[in-house]
N, C-alpha and C positions, 0 to 999 in steps of 0.2 A: 666964841673962845678959838684963839688960833692955834696951834701949836707949831713947835719947835724942836726939831731934832737934833740936842745939843750930846755934848760928849759928858756918861755919866763915871767912864774908871779906863783907868789907863794906863797899864805894863809897859815902863819906856823902858828900850833895848835889854828887854828880855833874853837869856841866850838855850838856840834851839839843842834840846838834851840827848834826841833820840828824831828818828823820819822816820816810818813802818809805811808804804803805800799797801799790804799785807794784811794793815786792820780796816776796822770801818771806818769810815771817814773824822774826823771831829779834831779838836786840838786841846792834849790834856796838859790841863796845867796846874802846878802846886797849891794845892786844894787851900793851905794860909796864904797865899798873896792873892787869892781867889775874892777870900774872903777878905782882905785889908782894902780891897776896891770895890768890895761889891758886885764883883762877879757872878752870879749863881749859875747852878748844873744847867746843864741847855742850853743858858743864851748864847744868843747870832753877835758874835763878834769879830773883828777885821782883825787880820794879821799882817803889818807890814813893814815888806825888808827894809832897813837901814844902809845896807854898802850893795844889797841891787836891788831890779828893777820889781820883783813880784809881790804883786798882792793878795791877797782871798780874803774872802766871807765865810764862817765854820761855826759851827757851836762850839762852847765846853765843857770840857767832865773834870772833874775833883782826880788829879792824880798826887800820889808820894812829893814829903817835900824837894826842892829844887829841879820839879822834871817840868819841860814847855817839853810836848812829844805834837809831833807832829803825824796825822797817819788818813788814809787813803788818797786820795787823790793829791790831798796836799801838801804830801808829804814829797813831792815832785818838783815843787816847789822854792824845797829849803831841805836843809843839808847838816846834823850837827855843827854847832858854832856858831850860825847863823846868829846876828841879832836882829835882836827886831820887837816893832810895836805890836801890841796887843792891845785895840780900843773896846770898847764898850760902847753904844751910844742910848737913849733914851727920847721917847717924846711925852714932850712938858708943857702945859702955858703957864708955868715959875721960873722963876731964877732958879739956878740949879749948879752947886761948885762940886767941881769933878775933885774924884779920889784918883790925886797921881803919884805912883811910885818911880826914881829910878835904881835898876834893879845893878849889880855887877856882873862878872863869870858867871858868875855861883846861883845865879837868882839869889842871889839872897837882896836888900831892903838895904841902898844906900846913904839916901836920902826920898822923903815925904814932899811929893813939891804939891799937894795938897792945899788951898788954900788957908791960913791957919795953922797950920801943920811946922813942930821946928823938925830940926836932923831928924830921921827914923832909921 
């Protein structure tokens, strides 16, 4: 059996709502968005800046509606208003259709880009 690491989930163009270096590390993500793309509490995620060069890896935890917050050391790489891509991957030996959504400035879904989905 050969495993491939494939994209599982992506929140595209999320907007950072806060950056708090004094909180224990991680990224807080709107719980409804996490459920929509299948990111679990405590899951390893990548966070990539859209408008500058910062890229980090951390773990996700559920937050209130609209929130995308960077905590601990991760907060030094991003500031409120930054656009980011949040991605999660999985190891599998089967084909996988990633769950991908495009977000607006308020972190609301403007388009579901997952295969076989219509505008969300």
